[in-house]
VMD Tcl script that draws the C-alpha trace (Angstrom):
set ca {
  {259.99 262.19 69.00}
  {257.31 262.23 71.17}
  {256.92 264.98 73.96}
  {257.86 265.00 77.30}
  {260.76 264.51 79.75}
  {264.20 263.27 78.17}
  {264.75 260.06 76.99}
  {268.09 258.67 77.47}
  {269.23 255.79 74.57}
  {272.04 253.45 75.48}
  {273.76 252.74 72.66}
  {275.48 248.80 71.37}
  {277.06 246.67 68.93}
  {277.19 243.49 68.58}
  {277.99 240.30 66.33}
  {275.00 237.81 66.06}
  {277.18 235.12 68.36}
  {277.11 237.41 71.46}
  {273.38 238.93 70.93}
  {270.93 237.52 72.71}
  {267.88 235.87 71.77}
  {265.21 238.31 73.03}
  {268.07 241.60 71.91}
  {268.01 239.67 68.30}
  {264.10 239.29 68.07}
  {264.01 243.32 68.94}
  {266.35 243.92 66.24}
  {264.42 241.81 63.28}
  {261.38 242.85 64.64}
  {262.66 246.74 64.57}
  {263.94 246.72 61.34}
  {260.53 244.29 59.76}
  {257.87 246.72 61.41}
  {259.73 249.75 59.07}
  {260.23 248.62 56.07}
  {258.20 245.24 55.84}
  {254.51 246.97 58.08}
  {255.44 250.84 58.19}
  {256.69 250.57 54.15}
  {254.63 248.00 52.37}
  {256.64 246.40 50.99}
  {256.99 242.49 51.18}
  {260.24 241.76 50.30}
  {262.77 239.03 52.11}
  {264.16 241.12 55.12}
  {265.81 237.67 56.09}
  {268.67 237.75 53.58}
  {271.50 235.87 55.29}
  {274.33 238.59 55.52}
  {273.61 238.62 59.35}
  {274.58 235.81 59.47}
  {277.82 236.41 58.47}
  {280.19 236.03 60.94}
  {281.67 240.00 61.21}
  {277.34 241.39 60.38}
  {277.86 243.87 63.21}
  {274.54 244.70 64.31}
  {274.53 248.54 65.73}
  {271.55 249.65 67.90}
  {270.09 252.62 69.98}
  {267.74 251.17 72.79}
  {265.83 253.19 75.44}
  {264.60 251.60 78.48}
  {266.57 248.59 78.01}
  {264.60 248.04 74.58}
  {265.79 248.68 70.81}
  {264.44 251.57 68.96}
  {267.34 252.02 66.29}
  {269.45 249.59 64.59}
  {271.63 249.19 61.35}
  {273.76 246.39 61.20}
  {277.45 247.29 59.19}
  {278.62 244.51 56.94}
  {281.96 244.13 54.16}
  {281.06 243.20 50.53}
  {283.23 240.25 48.59}
  {285.55 243.22 47.43}
  {286.62 244.14 50.68}
  {283.86 247.58 50.34}
  {282.36 248.05 54.05}
  {278.25 247.96 53.92}
  {275.93 249.74 55.98}
  {272.58 248.48 55.23}
  {269.08 248.39 57.44}
  {268.70 251.84 59.20}
  {265.34 251.50 60.83}
  {264.48 253.82 63.60}
  {261.18 253.41 65.90}
  {258.57 255.83 64.48}
  {258.35 257.26 68.27}
  {261.67 258.05 68.28}
  {262.41 259.51 64.59}
  {264.04 263.51 64.87}
  {266.23 262.45 67.65}
  {270.00 262.49 66.20}
  {269.29 258.68 66.98}
  {270.12 257.39 63.09}
  {272.55 259.86 62.99}
  {274.36 258.64 65.86}
  {274.39 255.26 64.40}
  {275.66 255.71 61.51}
  {278.69 257.56 62.84}
  {279.59 254.80 64.20}
  {278.97 252.55 61.71}
  {281.82 254.44 60.14}
  {283.84 254.70 62.32}
  {283.51 250.68 62.78}
  {284.56 250.64 58.86}
  {286.98 253.28 59.19}
  {289.50 253.21 56.03}
  {287.57 251.70 54.02}
  {285.25 252.86 50.99}
  {281.57 252.47 52.49}
  {278.85 251.85 50.41}
  {274.87 251.56 50.64}
  {271.84 251.77 48.75}
  {269.63 254.41 50.38}
  {265.89 255.54 49.75}
  {266.45 258.66 47.30}
  {264.44 260.83 49.74}
  {267.48 260.27 52.24}
  {269.84 260.89 50.00}
  {270.66 264.68 51.44}
  {270.65 262.89 54.75}
  {273.58 260.87 53.82}
  {275.23 263.27 52.39}
  {276.09 265.24 55.46}
  {277.84 261.80 56.56}
  {280.37 262.36 52.79}
  {278.17 260.24 51.29}
  {278.07 260.90 47.45}
  {275.46 259.24 44.66}
  {276.42 256.54 42.14}
  {274.86 256.00 38.84}
  {271.17 256.22 38.91}
  {267.84 255.77 40.81}
  {266.16 252.62 40.67}
  {263.39 250.33 42.40}
  {264.09 248.32 44.79}
  {260.33 246.99 46.20}
  {258.68 249.71 44.86}
  {260.61 252.38 46.63}
  {263.71 254.66 44.47}
  {267.21 253.92 45.45}
  {270.08 255.37 44.82}
  {273.79 253.57 45.43}
  {276.11 256.07 47.27}
  {280.05 255.93 48.35}
  {281.34 257.48 50.73}
  {285.59 256.90 49.50}
  {288.36 255.92 52.15}
}
mol new
graphics top color blue
foreach p $ca { graphics top sphere $p radius 0.5 }
foreach p [lrange $ca 0 end-1] q [lrange $ca 1 end] { graphics top cylinder $p $q radius 0.2 }
display resetview
């Protein structure tokens, strides 16, 4: 996060049906900016899971603009899933992603939670109780590893 006056952040959450179109657009743009543009991964960012009725979008705003986001899902097997964790470049280091992950874990309390972490973030996710399962794999040219947090 750049220096200067402290920034104020507000954490919000909503299912798709309750998201104003402009907010949804901003969340999707943030994800595309981070994953497709910055990380140079041409992949189908819009995978259909945002449309699931139980998909919960959680984000942090600064000045009314989303600057960090993730989504909380339920897989077919009942496990919780955290995905699409992204923070705008100018807001990294402010603890926003950690705040959002903790909120997601509160939502998924009592469930096993899985995520596919970029491999270089394995230790960061371990701070929240996630452990690696299986071998690293390439997803869109970036090493990932499945991580699990027991219920």
